[in-house]
N, C-alpha and C positions, 0 to 999 in steps of 0.2 A: 709577259710573267717576267715575276718578280727573281732575282736570279736565285735566289738560297729556295725560293718551293721547284725551280729549274733543273739546278742542285738533282735536287733532295733527287725527285721521282729517275734523274738521268740517273743516278748512285742506283736506287731503288727495279727500275729496269736495265740493269746491266747486270746488277747482284743475279735479281733470280734468271734473269738470262745465266749469265755462268753457270749456274746453279742447276739445272735443267738442262743443257748440253752434260755441266758431269757426269748424272747419270743415267745421261741417254746413249756415248757412248762409252761409258765405263763398263768394264769386263766380267762380270759376277761368273765363276766362274774357276772360281781358288781349288786350287789342288789338296794334297794332302800334309801337306811343309809348311803351307801359309796358314794352315788351321791351326801344324803344334805352338804350341805356349813356342818354347823358342824361336823362328825364321831366320838363324844361319843353316841348317838340317843337322845338325848333332842331339843328341839325348844333352841334358846336366849331368856334369860328373858327379860336387857336389854342391852344398846347401845353397840355394840359390838366398837366404837371410843372413849370410854374411854380416859383422859392421863394418861402419867403412873408420881407414881411421879421421882422429880426429884431433887432423893435422891438416882432411880433408875438408871440415867446417869451417876450422881455422882461418887457411888461408880465401875458400869465400868472406867467407866472412870481410873478410878486407878489401879483396875483392869490393863488395858492396858497402863500404865507408866511402875505398877514394870512389869510387863511381857515385857516389853519394855526391859525396862533395866538388868533386862535376859541374851534380844538379847546382852544385847552391851557389859557384862561385862564377856558372855560365853567366848571370846581367856583371857583374863587375862592372864589362866598359860602359853602359851604358850608367853608370852610375855615379858616373866617371860627370853627369852633366847633371845632376843632385847638388842639391846647397855647398856640403860639405863632403867633399872626392874627400879628402883627406882621415875625413873615422871612415868612412871603410875602405881606404883602403890599410887606417891596420887591424881596421877590423880583419875582414879576408888575412893582411897577417898574421894574424895573429893561429887563425883557424892553419891556416899552411903551417903554423910554427907546430903549432899541437898536432895536428896528423902526423910532420915526420918526425919527432919526437917520440913516435910512436910507432910509429914503424920502428922504428931505428933499436927503443927497447925488441921489441920482436926478436929480431934481426938476435942482435948478441945476444937475445935468450936459446936463439935454434932454434925459432918457434915456425921457422920460411925457410926450417932444414927437411929434404922427402924421406927421405934416407935416415937414420937414426948410426 
């Protein structure tokens, strides 16, 4: 039997087995607290539609930006095997420099402060 076919059959059968066990063993008797919109046990006092601060979104975007930077720089150790590793290191250094300058700019402007 082909190894890929074996792994597909094994993962499919394991998934079906675990899903069946979950439906069979799960408790299906929700109480009034579970059926309420908020599971914490108290009634909401204010509106649930309060707007987020723009600073929250700025920090989230900065996190995604630096997370993508790590994904872009992950193949860098293998790039030393290329024909011209100096060019790769120069481009990686330029990318890190731009991101560092952007972070310093946001820091100086006070964009990373939570309290005003």
